[in-house]
LODREN-59594 format. One record per residue: residue in three letters; chain; x, y, z of N, C-alpha, C in turn. Coordinates in steps of 0.02 Angstrom, whole numbers, plus 32768, in hexadecimal, padded with zeros to 4 digits. Layout:
("ala","A",(X,Y,Z),(X,Y,Z),(X,Y,Z))
...
// end
This chain:
("met","A",(81CB,8095,8969),(81A9,80AD,892C),(81D9,80AA,88F1))
("glu","A",(81C1,808F,88B9),(81EC,808B,887D),(81F5,80CF,885E))
("ser","A",(8233,80E1,8851),(8240,8123,8834),(8235,8123,87E9))
("asn","A",(8225,815C,87CE),(821B,8164,8786),(825A,8184,8769))
("his","A",(8283,815D,8746),(82C2,8175,872D),(82BA,81AB,86F7))
("phe","A",(827E,81AE,86DA),(8273,81DD,86A3),(8246,8218,86B7))
("ala","A",(823D,8221,86F9),(820E,8255,8711),(8223,829B,86FC))
("his","A",(8265,82A6,86F3),(827C,82EA,86E5),(828F,82F5,869C))
("val","A",(8280,82C2,8672),(828D,82C9,862B),(8257,82F3,860B))
("lys","A",(826A,8328,85E9),(8239,8355,85CA),(8215,8332,8590))
("ser","A",(81D3,8335,858F),(81AD,8317,855A),(81B1,8342,851B))
("asn","A",(81BF,8322,84E3),(81C1,8344,84A3),(819D,831B,846E))
("phe","A",(8164,82FD,8482),(8140,82D1,8455),(8118,82F9,8422))
("ser","A",(8117,82DF,83E5),(80EF,82FD,83B0),(80B1,82D2,83A4))
("arg","A",(8083,82EC,837C),(8046,82C8,836C),(8046,82BA,8321))
("arg","A",(8033,827D,830F),(8033,826A,82C8),(7FEF,824F,82B4))
("ser","A",(7FDD,825D,8276),(7FA2,823E,8258),(7FB2,81F6,8248))
("thr","A",(7F7E,81CC,8245),(7F87,8184,823C),(7F71,816D,81F7))
("val","A",(7F97,813F,81DB),(7F82,8118,81A1),(7F6E,80D3,81BB))
("leu","A",(7F31,80BE,81AD),(7F19,807C,81BF),(7F23,804E,8183))
("ala","A",(7F51,801E,818A),(7F5E,7FED,8155),(7F3A,7FAC,8164))
("ile","A",(7F15,7F93,8133),(7EF1,7F54,813A),(7F0A,7F26,8103))
("gly","A",(7F2B,7EEF,8117),(7F49,7EC5,80E4),(7F64,7E84,8100))
("gly","A",(7F98,7E6B,80E0),(7FB2,7E29,80F0),(7FEB,7E2C,8122))
("phe","A",(7FF4,7DF4,8146),(802D,7DED,8173),(805F,7DBD,8152))
("asp","A",(809D,7DD6,8149),(80D4,7DAF,812C),(8107,7DA3,8163))
("pro","A",(810F,7D65,817A),(813B,7D59,81B3),(8184,7D6A,81A5))
("ser","A",(8198,7D6F,8165),(81DD,7D81,8156),(81E9,7DCC,815E))
("gly","A",(81B4,7DF3,8165),(81BB,7E3C,816D),(81C9,7E61,812D))
("gly","A",(81C4,7E3F,80F4),(81D5,7E5F,80B5),(819D,7E83,8092))
("ala","A",(815F,7E78,80A7),(8126,7E96,8085),(80EB,7E99,80B6))
("gly","A",(80B1,7EAF,809D),(8075,7EB0,80C7),(8074,7EE7,80FB))
("val","A",(804D,7EDC,812F),(8041,7F12,8160),(807F,7F25,8186))
("ile","A",(80B0,7EF8,818C),(80EF,7F0B,81AD),(8111,7F42,8186))
("val","A",(8114,7F3A,8144),(8131,7F6E,8119),(8104,7FAB,8116))
("asp","A",(80C3,7FA0,8113),(8093,7FD8,810F),(809E,8009,8149))
("thr","A",(80A1,7FEF,8186),(80A6,801C,81C0),(80EA,803E,81C1))
("ala","A",(8120,801A,81AE),(8161,803A,81AC),(8165,8070,8176))
("ala","A",(8145,8064,813D),(8146,8095,8106),(811F,80D3,8118))
("ala","A",(80E6,80CB,8139),(80C0,8106,814F),(80E8,812F,8180))
("arg","A",(810A,810F,81AD),(8134,8133,81DE),(816F,8154,81BD))
("ala","A",(8189,8135,8188),(81C3,8150,8166),(81B6,8193,8146))
("val","A",(8177,81A2,8135),(8167,81E3,8116),(8148,8213,8148))
("gly","A",(8144,8200,8188),(812E,822F,81BB),(80EB,8224,81D9))
("ala","A",(80C6,81F0,81C4),(8086,81DF,81E3),(8091,81A5,8214))
("his","A",(805E,8195,823A),(8060,8158,8263),(803F,8120,823C))
("gly","A",(805A,80E4,8243),(803E,80AA,8220),(801E,807A,8250))
("ala","A",(7FDE,806B,8245),(7FBA,8037,826B),(7FA4,8002,823A))
("gly","A",(7FA1,7FC2,8251),(7F93,7F8D,8222),(7F5F,7F5B,823B))
("val","A",(7F35,7F43,820D),(7F05,7F0D,8219),(7F15,7ED5,81EA))
("val","A",(7F1B,7E97,8204),(7F2C,7E5D,81DB),(7EED,7E3E,81BE))
("ala","A",(7EE6,7E40,817C),(7EAD,7E23,815A),(7EBB,7DDD,813F))
("val","A",(7EFA,7DCD,8136),(7F0D,7D8A,811F),(7F52,7D7B,813A))
("thr","A",(7F5B,7D40,8156),(7F9B,7D2A,8171),(7FBB,7CF9,8140))
("thr","A",(7FFB,7D05,8130),(801E,7CD9,8102),(8055,7CB2,8125))
("ile","A",(8066,7C7A,8108),(80A3,7C56,811A),(80D1,7C5A,80DE))
("gln","A",(8107,7C7F,80E4),(8137,7C88,80AE),(8179,7C9E,80CC))
("ser","A",(81AE,7C99,80A4),(81F1,7CA7,80BD),(8213,7CE1,809B))
("gly","A",(81F6,7CFA,8066),(8219,7D2A,803B),(8234,7D08,7FFD))
("arg","A",(823F,7CC6,8001),(8253,7C9F,7FC6),(8219,7C75,7FAD))
("ala","A",(81F2,7C58,7FDC),(81BD,7C29,7FCA),(817D,7C3A,7FEF))
("phe","A",(8145,7C2F,7FCD),(8103,7C3A,7FEA),(80E4,7BF6,7FFA))
("val","A",(80C8,7BEF,8037),(80AA,7BB0,804C),(805E,7BB4,804B))
("ser","A",(8041,7BE5,806D),(7FF8,7BE8,8072),(7FE2,7C2D,808A))
("ser","A",(7FA1,7C3A,8083),(7F82,7C77,809E),(7F3F,7C66,80BD))
("thr","A",(7F2E,7C88,80F3),(7EEF,7C7D,8116),(7ECE,7CBF,8126))
("pro","A",(7E93,7CCD,8108),(7E71,7D0D,8117),(7E5A,7D10,815F))
("ser","A",(7E5D,7D4C,817B),(7E3F,7D58,81BD),(7DF4,7D5C,81B5))
("gly","A",(7DD0,7D53,81ED),(7D88,7D5B,81EB),(7D75,7DA4,81DF))
("ser","A",(7D43,7DAF,81B5),(7D31,7DF4,81A4),(7D19,7E1B,81E1))
("ala","A",(7CF8,7DFA,8210),(7CE2,7E1E,824C),(7D1D,7E36,8275))
("asp","A",(7D53,7E0D,8278),(7D8F,7E22,829C),(7DB2,7E5C,8278))
("val","A",(7DB5,7E59,8236),(7DD3,7E8F,8210),(7DAE,7ED0,821C))
("ala","A",(7D6B,7ECE,8218),(7D43,7F0A,8222),(7D4A,7F24,8269))
("ala","A",(7D4B,7EF7,829B),(7D50,7F0D,82E1),(7D94,7F2D,82EF))
("ala","A",(7DCA,7F0F,82D4),(7E0C,7F2B,82DE),(7E13,7F6F,82BD))
("ala","A",(7DF8,7F76,8281),(7DFA,7FB7,825F),(7DD2,7FEB,8285))
("asp","A",(7D98,7FD8,829D),(7D6E,8007,82C3),(7D92,801E,8303))
("ala","A",(7DB6,7FF0,8323),(7DDA,8001,8360),(7E0E,8037,8353))
("val","A",(7E33,8030,831C),(7E66,8061,830B),(7E45,80A3,82F7))
("leu","A",(7E11,80A0,82CF),(7DEE,80DD,82BA),(7DD2,8104,82F5))
("ala","A",(7DBC,80E0,8329),(7D9F,8101,8363),(7DD3,8123,838E))
("ala","A",(7E11,8109,838E),(7E43,8121,83BD),(7E78,814D,839D))
("his","A",(7E7F,814B,835B),(7EB5,816F,8339),(7E99,81A5,830B))
("asp","A",(7EC4,81D4,82FA),(7EB4,8207,82C9),(7EC6,81EB,8284))
("val","A",(7E9C,81BE,826B),(7EAA,819C,822B),(7E99,81CB,81F2))
("arg","A",(7ECB,81DB,81C9),(7EC2,8209,8191),(7EC7,81E8,814D))
("ala","A",(7ED7,81A7,814C),(7ED8,8181,810E),(7ED4,8137,811F))
("ile","A",(7EB5,8110,80F2),(7EB1,80C8,80F8),(7ED2,80AA,80BB))
("lys","A",(7EFB,8077,80C5),(7F1C,8054,808E),(7F0B,800B,8092))
("thr","A",(7EF6,7FEE,805A),(7EE8,7FA6,8059),(7F1A,7F82,802B))
("gly","A",(7F2B,7F45,8040),(7F54,7F19,8017),(7F30,7ED8,800B))
("ala","A",(7F50,7EA0,801B),(7F31,7E5F,8013),(7EF9,7E57,8047))
("leu","A",(7EBD,7E47,8030),(7E83,7E41,805D),(7E69,7DF9,8062))
("gly","A",(7E81,7DCC,8037),(7E74,7D85,8041),(7E36,7D69,8020))
("asp","A",(7DFC,7D88,802D),(7DBE,7D6D,8011),(7D8A,7DA3,800B))
("ala","A",(7D51,7D91,7FEC),(7D1D,7DC2,7FDD),(7CFF,7DDF,801D))
("ser","A",(7CF8,7DB7,8051),(7CD8,7DD0,808E),(7D02,7E07,80AE))
("asn","A",(7D44,7E01,80AA),(7D6E,7E36,80C5),(7D6B,7E75,8099))
("val","A",(7D68,7E6B,8057),(7D60,7EA5,802B),(7D20,7ECB,803B))
("val","A",(7CEA,7EA6,8044),(7CAA,7EC6,8053),(7CAC,7EEA,8096))
("ala","A",(7CCC,7ECB,80C8),(7CD1,7EEB,810A),(7CF7,7F2C,8106))
("val","A",(7D2F,7F2D,80DF),(7D56,7F6A,80D8),(7D30,7F9E,80AF))
("ala","A",(7D0B,7F87,807C),(7CE4,7FB6,8054),(7CAE,7FD7,807E))
("arg","A",(7C8E,7FB2,80AA),(7C5D,7FD1,80D7),(7C7C,8007,8102))
("leu","A",(7CB8,7FF9,811B),(7CDB,802A,8144),(7CED,8067,811A))
("ala","A",(7D09,805C,80DE),(7D20,8093,80B4),(7CE6,80BB,8097))
("gly","A",(7CAA,809D,8095),(7C70,80C0,807A),(7C4C,80EC,80AC))
("arg","A",(7C63,80EC,80EB),(7C42,8116,811D),(7C4E,8160,810F))
("arg","A",(7C1E,8188,8122),(7C26,81D0,811C),(7C60,81E8,8147))
("gly","A",(7C8B,8210,812A),(7CC4,822C,814F),(7D00,81FE,8153))
("cys","A",(7CFD,81C4,8132),(7D36,8196,8133),(7D72,81B7,8110))
("pro","A",(7DAF,81AF,812B),(7DE9,81CD,810A),(7DF7,81AE,80C6))
("pro","A",(7E22,81CE,809E),(7E30,81B5,805A),(7E4C,816E,805C))
("leu","A",(7E38,8147,802A),(7E4A,8101,8025),(7E7C,80F6,7FED))
("val","A",(7EB5,80D7,7FFC),(7EE7,80C3,7FCB),(7EE1,8078,7FC3))
("val","A",(7ED1,8060,7F87),(7EC8,8019,7F7A),(7F03,7FFF,7F52))
("asp","A",(7F2B,7FD5,7F72),(7F5F,7FB0,7F4E),(7F41,7F6C,7F40))
("pro","A",(7F2D,7F5D,7F03),(7F06,7F21,7EF4),(7F30,7EE2,7EF1))
("val","A",(7F4C,7ECF,7F2A),(7F7B,7E96,7F2D),(7F55,7E55,7F22))
("leu","A",(7F66,7E33,7EEC),(7F45,7DF4,7EDB),(7F71,7DB8,7EE8))
("ala","A",(7FB3,7DC2,7EE8),(7FE2,7D8A,7EF3),(8021,7DA6,7F13))
("ser","A",(8045,7D7B,7F37),(8084,7D8F,7F56),(80BC,7D8D,7F22))
("thr","A",(80F3,7DB0,7F32),(812D,7DAF,7F06),(8148,7D68,7EFE))
("thr","A",(813F,7D3F,7F33),(8157,7CFA,7F31),(8126,7CCB,7F10))
("gly","A",(80EF,7CE5,7EF4),(80C4,7CBC,7EC9),(8084,7CA2,7EE7))
("gly","A",(8076,7CB1,7F26),(803A,7C97,7F46),(7FFD,7CC3,7F3B))
("ala","A",(7FC4,7CA4,7F30),(7F85,7CC9,7F27),(7F6F,7CE6,7F6A))
("leu","A",(7F5B,7D26,7F69),(7F44,7D48,7FA5),(7EFB,7D5C,7FA1))
("phe","A",(7EDA,7D46,7F6C),(7E93,7D53,7F61),(7E74,7D17,7F3F))
("asp","A",(7E37,7D05,7F52),(7E12,7CD4,7F2A),(7DEE,7CF9,7EF2))
("ala","A",(7DCD,7CD4,7EC5),(7DAE,7CF3,7E8B),(7D78,7D24,7E9E))
("ser","A",(7D4F,7D12,7ED0),(7D19,7D3F,7EE5),(7D35,7D7E,7F05))
("gly","A",(7D6F,7D77,7F26),(7D8F,7DB1,7F44),(7DA5,7DE3,7F10))
("gly","A",(7DC0,7DCA,7ED8),(7DD4,7DF7,7EA2),(7D9A,7E1C,7E84))
("val","A",(7D61,7DFB,7E7D),(7D26,7E1C,7E63),(7D0D,7E51,7E94))
("ala","A",(7D0C,7E41,7ED4),(7CF5,7E70,7F06),(7D23,7EAD,7F09))
("leu","A",(7D64,7EA1,7F02),(7D94,7ED8,7F01),(7D83,7F09,7EC9))
("arg","A",(7D78,7EEE,7E8E),(7D6A,7F18,7E54),(7D28,7F3C,7E5A))
("glu","A",(7CF5,7F1B,7E75),(7CB2,7F37,7E74),(7CA1,7F5F,7EB3))
("ala","A",(7CBD,7F4C,7EED),(7CA9,7F6B,7F2C),(7CDC,7F9B,7F49))
("leu","A",(7D1D,7F8D,7F41),(7D50,7FB5,7F63),(7D71,7FE9,7F35))
("val","A",(7D84,7FD4,7EF9),(7DA5,8003,7ECB),(7D7C,8042,7EC0))
("pro","A",(7D3A,803E,7EB7),(7D13,807B,7EAC),(7D16,80AE,7EE5))
("leu","A",(7D29,8098,7F21),(7D2C,80C4,7F5C),(7D70,80E4,7F65))
("ala","A",(7DA1,80D1,7F3C),(7DE6,80E4,7F48),(7DF6,812B,7F32))
("ala","A",(7E1E,814D,7F5A),(7E3C,818D,7F45),(7E70,817F,7F0F))
("ile","A",(7E94,8147,7F16),(7EC4,8132,7EE4),(7ECD,80E7,7EE8))
("val","A",(7ED6,80C7,7EAE),(7EE5,8080,7EA8),(7F2B,807A,7E8B))
("thr","A",(7F53,804B,7EA5),(7F9A,8048,7E92),(7FAD,8003,7E77))
("pro","A",(7F92,7FED,7E3F),(7FA2,7FAA,7E25),(7FE6,7FA7,7E03))
("asn","A",(8007,7F6C,7E09),(8040,7F5F,7DDD),(8025,7F46,7D9A))
("ile","A",(8051,7F33,7D6D),(803A,7F21,7D2A),(800A,7EE5,7D2A))
("pro","A",(801A,7EAD,7D4A),(7FE9,7E76,7D4A),(7FA6,7E89,7D6A))
("glu","A",(7FA8,7EB0,7DA0),(7F6A,7EC5,7DC1),(7F42,7EF5,7D94))
("ala","A",(7F66,7F21,7D71),(7F44,7F4F,7D43),(7F23,7F29,7D09))
("val","A",(7F44,7EF4,7CF2),(7F26,7ECA,7CBE),(7EE6,7EAA,7CD8))
("thr","A",(7EE7,7E91,7D15),(7EAB,7E72,7D33),(7E73,7EA5,7D3C))
("leu","A",(7E84,7EE0,7D55),(7E50,7F13,7D61),(7E39,7F34,7D21))
("gly","A",(7E69,7F3F,7CF2),(7E59,7F65,7CB6),(7E47,7F3C,7C79))
("ser","A",(7E4E,7EFA,7C7E),(7E3A,7ECC,7C48),(7E5B,7EDC,7C05))
("gly","A",(7E9D,7EDE,7C06),(7EC2,7EE9,7BC7),(7F0B,7EDE,7BD2))
("gly","A",(7F2F,7EC7,7B9F),(7F76,7EBB,7BA4),(7F9E,7EFC,7BAA))
("ile","A",(7FD9,7EF8,7BCA),(8003,7F33,7BD4),(804A,7F21,7BC1))
("ser","A",(8066,7F44,7B90),(80AB,7F39,7B7D),(80D2,7F7A,7B72))
("cys","A",(80B0,7FB4,7B7A),(80D1,7FF4,7B6F),(80AC,802A,7B96))
("val","A",(80C7,8067,7B94),(80A9,809E,7BBA),(8063,80AE,7BA1))
("asp","A",(8058,80AD,7B60),(8015,80BB,7B46),(7FE2,8088,7B61))
("asp","A",(7FF7,8049,7B67),(7FCA,8017,7B84),(7FBC,8027,7BCE))
("met","A",(7FEE,803F,7BF1),(7FE5,8052,7C37),(7FB2,808B,7C3D))
("leu","A",(7FB7,80BB,7C11),(7F87,80F3,7C11),(7F40,80DA,7C04))
("arg","A",(7F3A,80AD,7BD4),(7EF7,8092,7BC5),(7EDC,806A,7C00))
("ala","A",(7F08,8043,7C21),(7EF2,801E,7C5C),(7EDD,804D,7C94))
("ala","A",(7F01,8084,7C9D),(7EEE,80B5,7CCF),(7EA9,80D1,7CC1))
("glu","A",(7E9B,80DF,7C82),(7E58,80F9,7C70),(7E22,80C7,7C81))
("arg","A",(7E2E,8087,7C71),(7DFC,8054,7C7F),(7DF1,804A,7CCA))
("ile","A",(7E27,8050,7CF1),(7E20,804A,7D3A),(7DFA,8086,7D56))
("leu","A",(7E07,80C1,7D3C),(7DE1,80FC,7D50),(7D96,80F2,7D44))
("asp","A",(7D86,80CF,7D0E),(7D40,80C2,7CFF),(7D1D,8098,7D34))
("leu","A",(7D44,8076,7D5E),(7D26,804F,7D95),(7D0C,807C,7DCD))
("gly","A",(7D21,80BB,7DCE),(7D06,80EA,7DFF),(7D37,810A,7E2E))
("cys","A",(7D76,80F2,7E30),(7DA8,8110,7E5D),(7DB9,8157,7E45))
("arg","A",(7DD6,817F,7E72),(7DE5,81C4,7E61),(7E28,81CC,7E3D))
("ala","A",(7E56,819E,7E49),(7E98,81A1,7E28),(7EB5,815B,7E26))
("val","A",(7EE8,8153,7DFA),(7F09,8113,7DF4),(7F52,811F,7DE4))
("leu","A",(7F7D,80F5,7E00),(7FC4,80F4,7DEF),(7FD5,80AE,7DD8))
("val","A",(7FE1,80A6,7D96),(7FF5,8066,7D7B),(8041,8062,7D7F))
("lys","A",(805B,8031,7DA4),(80A3,802B,7DB1),(80C2,7FFD,7D7C))
("gly","A",(80F7,8016,7D5C),(8114,7FF3,7D23),(8152,7FCB,7D31))
("gly","A",(815F,7FBB,7D70),(819D,7F97,7D80),(81A4,7F54,7D60))
("his","A",(816C,7F34,7D4C),(816F,7EF2,7D2C),(8184,7EF6,7CE2))
("leu","A",(8182,7F32,7CC5),(8197,7F38,7C7F),(81E3,7F39,7C7A))
("asp","A",(81FE,7F1F,7C43),(8246,7F20,7C39),(825D,7F66,7C26))
("gly","A",(829D,7F73,7C32),(82BA,7FB2,7C1E),(82E5,7FD1,7C54))
("ala","A",(830F,8001,7C40),(833C,8022,7C6F),(8317,8053,7C9C))
("glu","A",(82DB,8068,7C86),(82B2,8096,7CAE),(8278,8072,7CCF))
("val","A",(8263,808D,7D09),(8224,8079,7D27),(81F2,80B0,7D17))
("val","A",(81B9,809E,7CFB),(8187,80CE,7CE6),(8146,80BF,7D0C))
("asp","A",(812B,80F1,7D2E),(80EA,80ED,7D4F),(80BC,8120,7D2F))
("val","A",(807C,810F,7D2A),(804B,813B,7D0A),(8016,814F,7D3D))
("phe","A",(800E,8190,7D46),(7FDA,81AC,7D73),(7FA2,81C9,7D49))
("ala","A",(7F64,81BE,7D5E),(7F2A,81DC,7D3D),(7EF4,81E8,7D71))
("asp","A",(7ECE,821E,7D68),(7E95,8228,7D96),(7E58,823F,7D70))
("arg","A",(7E21,8245,7D94),(7DE1,8254,7D74),(7DDA,829C,7D5D))
("thr","A",(7E09,82C7,7D73),(7E07,830D,7D5C),(7E28,8315,7D18))
("gly","A",(7E46,82E0,7CFE),(7E69,82E3,7CBE),(7EB4,82E8,7CC3))
("arg","A",(7ECF,82ED,7D00),(7F17,82F0,7D07),(7F37,82AD,7CF4))
("arg","A",(7F6E,82B0,7CCF),(7F95,8276,7CBC),(7FDE,8286,7CC6))
("his","A",(8003,8258,7CE5),(804A,8264,7CF0),(8070,8222,7CE8))
("val","A",(80A4,8222,7CC0),(80CF,81E8,7CB7),(8110,81F5,7CDD))
("phe","A",(811B,81CD,7D11),(8158,81D1,7D39),(818C,81A2,7D1B))
("arg","A",(81CA,81BC,7D11),(8200,8193,7CF6),(823F,819D,7D21))
("glu","A",(825D,8166,7D36),(829D,8167,7D59),(82C7,812C,7D43))
("ala","A",(8309,8135,7D48),(8336,80FD,7D3A),(832A,80C5,7D6C))
("arg","A",(832B,8088,7D54),(8321,804F,7D80),(835D,8048,7DAF))
("ile","A",(8350,803A,7DEF),(8384,8030,7E20),(839A,7FE7,7E1F))
("gly","A",(83DB,7FDC,7E16),(83F5,7F98,7E15),(83FD,7F7A,7E5B))
("gly","A",(8418,7F3E,7E5D),(8425,7F1F,7E9E),(83FB,7EE2,7EAD))
("gly","A",(83CE,7ECF,7E7F),(83A6,7E94,7E8A),(835F,7EA4,7EA1))
("glu","A",(8336,7E70,7EA5),(82F0,7E78,7EB7),(82E8,7E8F,7EFF))
("val","A",(82BA,7EBE,7F0A),(82AA,7ED7,7F4D),(8260,7EC9,7F59))
("arg","A",(8250,7EAA,7F92),(820A,7E9B,7FA2),(81E8,7ED7,7FC3))
("gly","A",(81A5,7ED8,7FBD),(817D,7F08,7FE3),(8177,7F4C,7FC4))
("thr","A",(8190,7F55,7F86),(818F,7F98,7F69),(8148,7FB1,7F5D))
("gly","A",(811C,7F85,7F45),(80D6,7F99,7F39),(80B3,7FAC,7F7A))
("cys","A",(80BC,7F83,7FAE),(809E,7F91,7FEF),(80B6,7FD5,8008))
("ala","A",(80F9,7FDF,8004),(8116,801D,801E),(80FE,805A,7FF8))
("leu","A",(80FC,8056,7FB6),(80E8,8091,7F8F),(80A1,80A5,7FA0))
("ala","A",(8073,8075,7FA1),(802D,8086,7FB2),(8028,80A3,7FF8))
("ser","A",(804E,8088,8027),(804B,80A0,806C),(806A,80E5,8072))
("met","A",(809E,80F2,804B),(80BC,8135,804B),(808D,8168,802D))
("ile","A",(8069,8154,7FF8),(8036,8181,7FDD),(8002,8190,8012))
("ala","A",(7FEA,815B,8034),(7FBA,8165,806A),(7FD5,8192,80A1))
("gly","A",(8016,8189,80B1),(8035,81B3,80E3),(8034,81FC,80D0))
("his","A",(8044,820B,8092),(8043,8251,807C),(7FFC,826C,8078))
("leu","A",(7FCC,8243,8066),(7F86,8259,8069),(7F72,8269,80B1))
("ala","A",(7F89,823F,80E0),(7F7A,824B,8127),(7F99,828C,8140))
("leu","A",(7FD0,82A1,8120),(7FF0,82E0,8133),(7FD2,831B,810E))
("gly","A",(7F9F,830F,80E5),(7F7C,8346,80C4),(7F92,8357,807E))
("arg","A",(7FBC,832C,805F),(7FD2,833A,801B),(7F99,832D,7FE9))
("glu","A",(7F9C,834F,7FB1),(7F70,833F,7F78),(7F88,82FE,7F58))
("ile","A",(7F5A,82DC,7F34),(7F68,8298,7F1E),(7FA4,8293,7EF0))
("glu","A",(7FAB,82BF,7EBE),(7FE4,82B9,7E90),(8025,82C9,7EB4))
("asp","A",(8024,82FB,7EE1),(805F,830A,7F09),(8071,82CE,7F35))
("ala","A",(803F,82AE,7F53),(804B,8274,7F7E),(806D,823D,7F56))
("val","A",(8057,8232,7F19),(8076,81FF,7EEE),(80BF,820F,7EE0))
("gly","A",(80CD,824C,7ECC),(8112,8260,7EBD),(8140,825A,7EF9))
("leu","A",(8129,8271,7F33),(8151,826D,7F70),(815C,8224,7F85))
("ala","A",(8128,81FB,7F7E),(812E,81B5,7F90),(815F,8191,7F63))
("arg","A",(815D,819F,7F23),(818C,817F,7EF4),(81D4,8190,7F05))
("ser","A",(81E0,81CF,7F17),(8224,81E3,7F2A),(823A,81BF,7F6A))
("ala","A",(820D,81BA,7F9A),(821D,8197,7FD9),(822A,814D,7FCC))
("leu","A",(8203,812F,7F9F),(820E,80E9,7F8F),(8252,80DE,7F6E))
("arg","A",(8266,810A,7F42),(82A8,8102,7F22),(82E0,8105,7F56))
("arg","A",(82D9,8130,7F88),(830B,8132,7FBD),(830B,80F1,7FE4))
("ala","A",(82D0,80D5,7FF1),(82CB,8096,8016),(82E9,805C,7FEE))
("ile","A",(82DF,805D,7FAC),(82FC,8029,7F82),(8349,8030,7F81))
("ala","A",(8361,806D,7F7B),(83A9,8078,7F7C),(83C9,8062,7FBE))
("ala","A",(83A1,8064,7FF4),(83BA,8050,8037),(83A8,8009,8048))
("ser","A",(8390,7FE1,8017),(837A,7F9D,8025),(83B5,7F72,803B))
("tyr","A",(83A5,7F3B,805C),(83D9,7F11,807A),(83C4,7EC7,8075))
("ala","A",(83F6,7E9C,8079),(83EB,7E54,8073),(83D5,7E37,80B7))
("val","A",(83A6,7E08,80B4),(8391,7DE3,80F0),(8392,7D99,80DE))
("gly","A",(83BE,7D72,80FC),(83C2,7D2C,80EB),(83D3,7D23,80A1))
("asp","A",(83B5,7CF1,8083),(83C2,7CE4,803C),(8386,7CF3,8010))
("gly","A",(8358,7D1C,802A),(831E,7D31,8003),(832C,7D72,7FDE))
("thr","A",(82F7,7D91,7FC5),(82FE,7DD1,7FA3),(830D,7E08,7FD5))
("arg","A",(8322,7E41,7FBD),(8336,7E78,7FE9),(82F8,7E99,8008))
("ala","A",(8303,7EB8,8043),(82CE,7EDB,8067),(82D9,7F26,8062))
("leu","A",(82A3,7F4C,8061),(82A7,7F95,805C),(82C7,7FB3,809A))
("gly","A",(82EF,7FE8,808E),(830C,800E,80C5),(82DC,8047,80D7))
("leu","A",(82B1,803B,8108),(827E,806C,811A),(8290,808E,815C))
("gly","A",(82B6,80C4,8157),(82C7,80EB,8193),(8297,8125,8199))
("gly","A",(8288,8139,81D7),(8259,8170,81E2),(827A,81B3,81D9))
("pro","A",(8252,81E7,81CA),(826C,822B,81C4),(827B,8247,8208))
("ser","A",(82A1,827E,8209),(82B2,829D,8249),(8276,82C2,8266))
("ser","A",(8247,82D4,823B),(820B,82F6,8255),(81D1,82E5,8226))
("pro","A",(8192,82EA,823F),(815A,82DA,8215),(8159,8301,81D4))
("gly","A",(814E,82DD,819E),(814A,82FD,815C),(818D,830A,813B))
("ala","A",(81C5,82F7,815E),(8206,8303,8141),(8213,82D7,8104))
// end
């Protein structure tokens, strides 16, 4: 009889709420669901992932993207929802309109956990991750269901239909995105020039908050948008209120950027280490 070498090890397992991330697969590991699941775990939740679009890219160059079938995306998400204590859903690149509609149907169910929409339209390396109809479906079908939408400057311009060159423009874009029906929005200002990084939070209750921090040097880091949205989702899964979740996620992201590291000759990767205990 085969012996069990671990039979006398005392069990000290904890239980964690799950963030279900639905988005793109990046084989370089620098963005997409690989980063989403690591980021959720880094703030104390469990990260589960469904691949909605598969890319071929290296971190330096983008080759192609192929959407998954919407039936497969829906079935995979349903499987996780049935088996896990999913307390938040995060979406990234979804590839096409059929996948957006499939996720919107899921998110529109009664009792569905809060939805964090990172409206990823293109990769950092320049490849399109949505077709035109997918962008329209995102704006009309998914954004209105979101607890929070987290666009960067180009994405906020697309969703909010106006140019952005300063903080006041970011605030106006946040107002226009709120008009689409979401409950809150965080417009990320990393694409603007300056020594500071400025993000703008707004919600439907009238709260407005401008976050300002000194920009961290060291070169470009991939996956920051994916990680921030997933960290927000992680804190929502742990029961935080939305504005608190945003603030905590931004702090965690800054630590991950400060701990970033080089991989090959591409851009730097986030340093996503897990906490010592859930919620740490």
